[in-house]
C-alpha positions as CSV (number, residue, x, y, z in Angstrom):
1,M,-71.4,89.9,69.0
2,A,-71.5,87.0,71.4
3,T,-74.7,85.6,69.8
4,G,-72.9,82.4,68.6
5,K,-74.0,83.3,65.1
6,T,-71.6,86.2,64.3
7,F,-67.9,86.1,65.0
8,R,-65.2,88.8,64.9
9,G,-61.9,88.4,63.2
10,F,-58.8,90.4,62.6
11,I,-56.3,90.6,59.7
12,G,-52.6,91.5,59.9
13,T,-51.2,93.0,56.7
14,Y,-48.2,94.4,54.8
15,T,-48.7,98.1,54.8
16,K,-48.0,98.8,51.2
17,G,-50.4,100.0,48.5
18,D,-53.7,100.9,50.2
19,S,-53.1,98.9,53.4
20,K,-53.2,100.9,56.6
21,G,-52.4,98.2,59.2
22,I,-54.7,95.9,61.2
23,Y,-58.2,95.2,59.9
24,T,-61.3,93.7,61.5
25,F,-64.2,91.8,59.9
26,T,-67.3,89.9,61.0
27,F,-68.4,86.5,59.9
28,N,-72.1,85.7,60.0
29,T,-72.7,81.9,60.2
30,E,-76.3,82.3,59.1
31,T,-75.8,84.4,55.9
32,K,-72.4,82.7,55.5
33,K,-70.7,86.0,54.6
34,L,-67.6,87.9,55.6
35,E,-68.7,91.5,56.3
36,D,-67.9,94.9,57.7
37,V,-64.2,94.9,56.8
38,K,-62.5,98.0,58.2
39,A,-59.1,99.3,59.4
40,V,-58.8,99.6,63.2
41,A,-55.1,100.3,63.8
42,E,-52.6,102.1,61.7
43,L,-49.0,100.8,62.1
44,G,-46.3,99.4,59.9
45,N,-46.3,95.8,58.7
46,P,-48.4,94.1,61.4
47,T,-48.0,90.9,59.5
48,Y,-48.7,88.6,62.4
49,L,-51.1,88.9,65.3
50,T,-52.0,87.0,68.4
51,I,-55.0,87.5,70.7
52,S,-55.0,86.7,74.4
53,P,-57.3,83.8,75.4
54,D,-59.6,86.2,77.3
55,N,-59.9,88.4,74.2
56,Q,-58.8,91.5,76.2
57,Y,-55.6,92.1,74.3
58,L,-54.2,91.9,70.7
59,Y,-50.5,91.8,70.1
60,A,-48.9,92.5,66.8
61,V,-45.4,92.6,65.2
62,E,-44.6,96.1,64.0
63,K,-42.1,97.8,61.7
64,D,-41.4,101.5,62.4
65,G,-38.8,103.1,60.2
66,G,-35.5,101.3,60.9
67,S,-36.8,99.6,64.0
68,G,-39.0,96.6,64.7
69,G,-40.8,95.0,67.6
70,V,-44.1,94.3,69.1
71,S,-47.2,96.4,70.0
72,S,-50.2,95.7,72.2
73,Y,-53.8,96.9,72.0
74,S,-56.9,96.5,74.1
75,V,-59.8,94.9,72.2
76,N,-63.4,96.0,72.0
77,S,-65.0,92.7,71.0
78,E,-68.3,94.3,70.1
79,T,-67.0,96.8,67.6
80,G,-63.6,95.4,66.8
81,E,-62.0,98.8,67.7
82,L,-58.4,98.6,69.1
83,E,-56.9,101.0,71.7
84,F,-53.1,101.3,71.6
85,L,-51.4,100.3,74.9
86,S,-47.7,99.9,74.3
87,K,-44.9,99.1,72.0
88,Q,-41.4,97.8,72.3
89,L,-39.1,98.4,69.4
90,L,-35.4,97.5,68.7
91,E,-33.1,98.6,66.0
92,G,-33.3,96.5,62.8
93,A,-36.0,94.3,61.2
94,S,-39.3,93.5,62.8
95,P,-40.3,90.0,63.9
96,C,-42.4,87.8,61.6
97,H,-44.3,85.8,64.2
98,I,-45.7,86.3,67.7
99,S,-47.4,84.1,70.3
100,V,-48.7,84.7,73.8
101,K,-48.8,82.4,76.8
102,H,-52.3,81.3,78.0
103,D,-52.1,83.4,81.2
104,N,-51.1,86.5,79.1
105,S,-47.8,86.8,81.0
106,T,-45.3,86.2,78.2
107,I,-44.9,86.9,74.5
108,V,-42.4,85.1,72.2
109,T,-41.4,86.2,68.8
110,A,-39.4,84.9,65.8
111,N,-37.4,87.3,63.7
112,Y,-36.8,86.1,60.1
113,H,-34.1,88.6,59.2
114,K,-32.2,88.5,62.5
115,G,-32.5,84.8,63.0
116,T,-33.6,85.2,66.6
117,I,-36.2,83.9,69.1
118,E,-37.1,86.6,71.7
119,S,-39.3,86.8,74.8
120,Y,-41.1,89.7,76.5
121,L,-43.0,89.9,79.8
122,V,-46.5,91.4,79.7
123,K,-48.0,93.4,82.6
124,D,-51.5,92.8,83.9
125,N,-52.8,95.8,81.9
126,G,-51.6,94.3,78.6
127,K,-48.5,96.6,78.3
128,V,-45.4,94.8,77.0
129,E,-42.1,95.3,78.9
130,P,-38.7,95.6,77.2
131,R,-37.3,92.4,75.7
132,L,-36.3,90.0,78.4
133,S,-34.5,87.1,76.6
134,V,-33.1,86.4,73.1
135,D,-31.4,83.4,71.4
136,E,-29.6,84.1,68.1
137,H,-29.3,81.1,65.7
138,Q,-26.2,80.3,63.8
139,G,-25.5,78.4,60.5
140,S,-26.9,78.1,57.0
141,G,-28.5,75.6,54.6
142,P,-28.0,74.3,51.1
143,N,-30.4,76.7,49.4
144,K,-28.1,79.6,48.5
145,D,-30.9,82.0,47.8
146,R,-33.0,81.4,51.0
147,Q,-30.7,79.7,53.5
148,E,-27.6,81.9,53.4
149,K,-28.1,82.4,57.2
150,P,-30.6,81.6,59.9
151,H,-34.2,82.7,59.3
152,A,-36.4,82.1,62.4
153,H,-40.0,81.9,61.2
154,Y,-42.1,80.7,64.1
155,S,-42.2,80.5,67.9
156,G,-45.0,79.3,70.1
157,F,-45.7,77.6,73.4
158,T,-46.0,73.8,73.7
159,P,-49.3,72.5,75.0
160,D,-48.2,72.4,78.6
161,E,-46.3,75.7,78.1
162,K,-43.2,74.4,79.7
163,Y,-41.4,74.9,76.5
164,V,-41.3,77.2,73.4
165,A,-41.1,75.5,70.1
166,A,-39.3,77.5,67.4
167,I,-38.8,76.9,63.6
168,D,-35.8,78.2,61.6
169,L,-36.2,78.1,57.8
170,G,-32.6,79.1,57.1
171,I,-30.9,76.2,59.0
172,D,-33.6,73.5,58.7
173,A,-34.1,73.3,62.5
174,I,-36.8,72.9,65.1
175,D,-35.7,74.1,68.5
176,T,-37.2,73.9,71.9
177,Y,-36.6,76.2,74.8
178,E,-37.4,75.8,78.4
179,V,-39.2,79.0,79.5
180,K,-39.2,80.1,83.1
181,E,-40.5,83.5,84.1
182,G,-40.2,84.4,80.5
183,V,-36.5,83.5,80.2
184,L,-35.6,81.2,77.3
185,K,-33.1,78.4,77.8
186,H,-32.2,76.1,74.8
187,A,-33.3,72.5,75.4
188,H,-33.3,70.5,72.1
189,R,-32.8,70.8,68.4
190,L,-34.1,68.6,65.6
191,T,-32.4,69.1,62.3
192,V,-34.9,68.2,59.5
193,K,-34.3,67.4,55.8
194,A,-31.7,69.6,54.3
195,G,-33.2,72.4,52.1
196,S,-36.7,71.8,53.2
197,G,-37.0,75.2,54.8
198,P,-39.4,74.6,57.7
199,R,-41.8,77.5,58.4
200,H,-44.7,77.0,60.8
201,L,-45.7,74.3,63.4
202,E,-48.9,73.3,65.0
203,F,-49.6,70.7,67.7
204,H,-52.2,68.0,67.6
205,P,-54.8,68.4,70.3
206,N,-53.4,65.2,72.0
207,G,-50.1,66.9,72.5
208,K,-48.2,63.8,71.2
209,F,-48.0,64.8,67.6
210,A,-47.0,68.1,65.8
211,Y,-47.0,69.1,62.2
212,V,-44.6,71.4,60.4
213,M,-45.2,73.1,57.0
214,T,-42.0,73.5,54.9
215,E,-41.7,76.6,52.7
216,L,-39.0,75.4,50.3
217,S,-39.9,71.7,49.7
218,S,-43.7,72.1,50.0
219,E,-44.2,69.3,52.5
220,V,-45.8,68.6,55.8
221,I,-43.5,67.0,58.4
222,A,-45.4,64.8,60.9
223,L,-43.6,64.7,64.2
224,Q,-43.8,62.9,67.5
225,Y,-43.4,65.2,70.5
226,N,-41.9,64.1,73.9
227,E,-43.4,66.4,76.5
228,E,-41.0,65.2,79.2
229,D,-37.9,66.7,77.6
230,G,-39.4,68.9,74.8
231,S,-37.8,66.9,71.9
232,F,-39.3,66.0,68.5
233,K,-38.8,63.0,66.3
234,E,-39.6,62.8,62.6
235,V,-42.4,60.4,61.5
236,Q,-43.3,61.3,57.9
237,Y,-42.8,63.8,55.1
238,I,-45.7,64.2,52.7
239,S,-46.1,66.7,49.7
240,T,-48.7,69.4,49.7
241,I,-48.7,69.9,45.9
242,P,-49.4,67.6,43.0
243,A,-46.4,65.6,41.7
244,D,-46.8,67.2,38.2
245,F,-46.7,70.8,39.5
246,T,-43.3,72.2,38.6
247,E,-43.7,76.0,38.9
248,N,-42.7,78.0,42.0
249,N,-44.4,77.1,45.2
250,Q,-43.8,78.2,48.7
251,G,-45.5,76.6,51.7
252,S,-47.2,79.0,54.2
253,A,-49.6,78.3,57.0
254,I,-50.6,75.0,58.7
255,H,-53.4,74.2,61.1
256,V,-54.9,71.2,62.8
257,S,-58.6,70.8,63.4
258,A,-59.7,70.7,67.1
259,D,-61.1,67.2,66.7
260,G,-57.6,66.0,65.8
261,K,-58.7,64.4,62.5
262,F,-57.3,66.8,59.9
263,V,-54.3,68.9,58.9
264,Y,-54.7,71.8,56.5
265,A,-51.7,73.4,54.8
266,A,-51.5,76.3,52.3
267,N,-49.5,76.6,49.1
268,R,-48.4,80.0,47.6
269,G,-47.8,79.6,43.9
270,H,-50.0,76.6,43.5
271,N,-52.5,78.8,45.3
272,S,-54.3,76.1,47.2
273,I,-55.0,74.4,50.6
274,A,-54.0,70.8,51.0
275,V,-56.2,68.7,53.3
276,F,-54.8,65.6,55.1
277,R,-56.5,63.0,57.3
278,I,-54.6,62.1,60.4
279,H,-54.0,58.5,61.4
280,E,-55.1,58.2,65.0
281,G,-52.5,55.7,66.0
282,N,-49.2,57.1,64.7
283,G,-50.1,60.6,63.5
284,E,-49.2,59.9,59.9
285,L,-51.1,61.8,57.2
286,E,-53.1,60.8,54.1
287,L,-54.0,63.3,51.4
288,V,-57.7,64.0,51.1
289,E,-57.8,66.8,48.5
290,I,-56.1,70.0,47.3
291,T,-58.5,73.0,46.9
292,S,-58.0,76.4,45.1
293,T,-57.8,79.5,47.2
294,E,-59.5,81.6,44.5
295,G,-56.7,84.1,44.6
296,N,-53.0,84.6,44.5
297,W,-50.4,83.8,47.3
298,P,-52.4,82.5,50.2
299,R,-50.4,83.6,53.2
300,D,-52.5,82.4,56.0
301,F,-55.9,80.9,57.0
302,E,-57.9,80.1,60.1
303,F,-60.9,78.1,61.2
304,D,-63.9,80.0,62.5
305,P,-64.8,79.2,66.2
306,T,-67.3,76.5,65.1
307,E,-64.7,74.9,62.8
308,Q,-67.4,74.4,60.2
309,F,-65.8,77.2,58.2
310,L,-62.4,78.4,57.2
311,V,-61.1,81.8,56.1
312,A,-58.0,82.2,53.9
313,S,-56.1,85.3,53.0
314,N,-54.6,85.8,49.5
315,E,-51.8,88.4,49.9
316,E,-51.2,89.4,46.3
317,S,-54.8,89.4,45.1
318,G,-56.0,91.2,48.3
319,N,-59.0,89.0,49.0
320,L,-60.3,86.8,51.8
321,V,-61.9,83.5,50.9
322,L,-64.6,81.8,53.0
323,Y,-65.0,78.0,52.8
324,S,-67.5,75.6,54.4
325,R,-65.7,72.6,56.0
326,N,-67.2,69.1,56.0
327,T,-66.2,67.9,59.5
328,E,-66.5,64.3,58.5
329,S,-64.5,64.3,55.2
330,G,-62.4,67.4,55.9
331,K,-63.2,68.8,52.5
332,L,-63.6,72.5,51.7
333,S,-66.2,74.2,49.6
334,V,-65.9,77.9,48.5
335,L,-68.7,80.1,49.7
336,Q,-67.3,83.6,49.1
337,S,-64.1,85.1,47.6
338,D,-64.8,88.8,47.3
339,A,-64.0,90.2,50.7
340,V,-61.3,92.8,50.1
341,V,-58.3,93.5,52.4
342,P,-55.1,94.9,50.9
343,Y,-52.1,92.7,51.2
344,P,-53.6,90.4,54.0
345,V,-51.3,88.1,55.9
346,C,-52.5,86.8,59.3
347,V,-56.0,85.7,60.1
348,K,-57.2,85.5,63.7
349,F,-60.7,85.1,65.3
350,L,-61.6,86.2,68.8
351,N,-61.9,83.2,71.1
352,Y,-65.5,82.0,71.7
C-alpha cells in the first residue's frame, strides 16, 4: 500500500438504506480509479471520521439507540480493516464532527443537536476515556427553521494546537477555546453575519488566515487569525454559487490546498464545488470556477495525498467522484463518478 501509487481512504456514512457504517477504498494514481470499496466497521451513523497522524487509529462519531458519542479503531493500513478498541457514549444525539490532536492525546467533538463542544482524552493504546470537558452554547439566530437554538457543527485544533476553534451554525458564532491537558476554557467569540449559518473551518498553511463555509448563505468567510490570543477577524465574504441560482442550496465542506493557493468549497443543492484563488498578501479570495459534482448533495470531499486529485462524496446519489486537479490553475476535471457508497458523508485518506 505504501508504494506512493495507491492510497487508502475511508468513508463515513449515514446508516440508512444499504449502508453498514464505515467503508474503505483504494485510489490508484496510475489507473486513476477508485477501487475496492468495502465496509470495514458496522456502527450507527459514523458520519464524521478522523485519523491519527501516525495512521494507527481511526476515530468516528457514533449513534447507538438513544445515545451518541465516539468510537476508536486500530487501522490496518494495508487491508483497510478496522479493529474496534473503545467507545464512549452519552445519552442523547451523537456528535457531527470529530478531530484529534497531532500527538493523539485529545479528541474534540461538536454536537449539532446539543449545541456543545466536548473533549476526551485518549490513552496510548488508542482507547478513548470518558468525556473530560464540555461547553454548551446559548442563543439563537434569525433563521427560524435552522437557528432556533445553538447548533455546533465543527471543532478542530488551531495550527499550534494551543486552541480549539469551534463553529456554531445556530448562533452565527466562531469560538476559540484554550485547551490544556484536554480541558476546554473559552477564550474568544467572533459573531459573523446574522443568518449566514457557519458550518466548517479550515486554516491556511501559513496559520494567519482561515476560511469558513457557511451553510445557510452559501458563502466563504475569509478570516485573519491571531495566534497570540486565538481571535479571528473578518476579511471577506464571497458567494459559492452563481448569482442567478435561486433554488435551495446548503454549503457543506471546505478545504485549503497545502500550497496555500486555493480554497475549495462544496454546495449541496447546486451540487458543485467552487474553486477560489487565494491572494497571498491579505488572504482574500477570487472565484476561479464552479464545477459539477456529478451527483446529488455533495456532503464532503478531500484531496488525495499528492493533491493532484480530489474525491467528493454525494450523499443522496450514493456515489464518489474522482477529479484531477490542476495545481497551477486550481481547476478540477472529472475522471470517475461511478464508485458506489450508500449515503456517504466524510472522506478521509490515510496520511502518507
